[in-house]
C-alpha positions in Angstrom: -62.1 -13.6 -53.2 -62.6 -17.0 -54.7 -65.9 -17.2 -52.8 -67.2 -14.0 -53.6 -66.2 -14.9 -57.4 -68.2 -18.4 -56.8 -71.1 -16.9 -55.7 -71.7 -14.1 -57.9 -71.1 -16.7 -60.8 -73.6 -19.6 -58.8 -76.5 -16.3 -59.1 -75.6 -15.4 -62.2 -76.0 -19.3 -63.4 -79.5 -19.5 -61.7 -80.6 -16.5 -63.7 -80.0 -17.2 -66.8 -81.3 -21.2 -65.6 -84.4 -19.7 -64.6 -84.4 -17.2 -67.6 -84.2 -20.0 -69.9 -87.3 -21.9 -68.3 -89.8 -18.8 -68.5 -88.7 -18.3 -72.7 -89.5 -21.7 -73.3 -92.9 -22.7 -75.3 -95.2 -25.9 -75.6 -95.0 -27.5 -79.1 -97.7 -29.5 -80.7 -97.5 -31.3 -84.1 -100.2 -32.4 -86.4 -102.3 -31.7 -89.9 -103.6 -28.7 -90.7 -107.7 -29.2 -90.7 -108.3 -25.2 -91.3 -106.8 -21.8 -91.4 -109.0 -19.1 -90.4 -107.6 -15.4 -91.9 -110.5 -13.5 -90.6 -110.4 -15.2 -87.1 -106.7 -15.4 -86.9 -106.8 -19.4 -85.7 -105.3 -22.4 -86.9 -106.4 -26.0 -86.2 -104.3 -28.8 -86.7 -105.2 -32.6 -85.7 -102.2 -33.3 -83.4 -99.6 -36.1 -84.0 -98.4 -38.5 -81.4 -94.2 -39.0 -81.0 -94.5 -42.4 -82.3 -92.5 -42.4 -86.2 -92.5 -45.1 -88.1 -92.2 -45.5 -92.1 -96.5 -45.0 -92.5 -96.2 -41.9 -90.6 -93.2 -40.3 -90.6 -94.7 -37.4 -88.3 -96.6 -39.5 -86.0 -99.4 -41.4 -85.7 -103.0 -38.9 -85.9 -104.2 -38.8 -82.4 -107.9 -37.6 -83.8 -107.2 -34.4 -81.0 -108.2 -31.3 -82.6 -106.4 -28.5 -81.4 -107.0 -24.6 -82.0 -104.0 -22.1 -82.0 -104.9 -18.7 -82.1 -102.1 -16.3 -84.4 -101.0 -12.5 -83.3 -99.0 -10.2 -84.9 -95.9 -11.5 -83.2 -96.4 -15.3 -84.4 -93.2 -16.2 -86.7 -94.8 -18.3 -89.7 -92.5 -20.1 -92.3 -93.8 -21.3 -95.1 -98.2 -20.4 -95.1 -100.0 -23.7 -93.7 -102.9 -24.9 -95.8 -105.3 -27.3 -95.2 -103.6 -30.6 -95.1 -99.7 -29.6 -94.5 -98.1 -30.8 -91.6 -97.0 -28.4 -88.9 -95.0 -27.9 -85.9 -96.3 -25.2 -83.6 -94.8 -23.5 -80.8 -96.9 -22.1 -78.3 -97.5 -20.2 -75.0 -101.1 -21.0 -72.8 -102.8 -18.1 -71.4 -106.0 -18.8 -69.8 -107.8 -21.3 -71.8 -106.3 -20.1 -75.4 -103.1 -21.5 -77.2 -101.6 -18.4 -79.1 -99.1 -19.5 -81.5 -95.3 -18.2 -81.1 -93.7 -19.8 -84.5 -95.3 -22.2 -86.8 -92.9 -24.0 -89.2 -94.6 -25.7 -92.1 -92.4 -29.1 -92.2 -94.3 -30.8 -94.8 -93.6 -28.2 -96.9 -89.9 -27.9 -95.6 -89.2 -31.2 -96.2 -90.0 -31.1 -100.0 -87.7 -28.2 -100.7 -84.8 -30.2 -99.0 -85.0 -32.6 -101.5 
């Protein structure tokens, strides 16, 4: 009986682990270069992860990335050019589909 319970818990844990990795999204952070509401896209200049007093959100890498925004995308404070955003996204083919857009720079201002 203990062996059966152990196997059931092992299978249940494996299923939960596989679901959590399947639901995970990639994350990018950077400065908004353009927001196109007609095409429903957002372009950012990506930042690296090296934070410092001069670069509290990371250093600019010069890489411009474009993300598609659909009806399911969760958007906090609407991003504008120059805002620092964090984007959780999924890749479908060559497209990056935004799952969640967080306006980091404006959220930081509201805390102060």
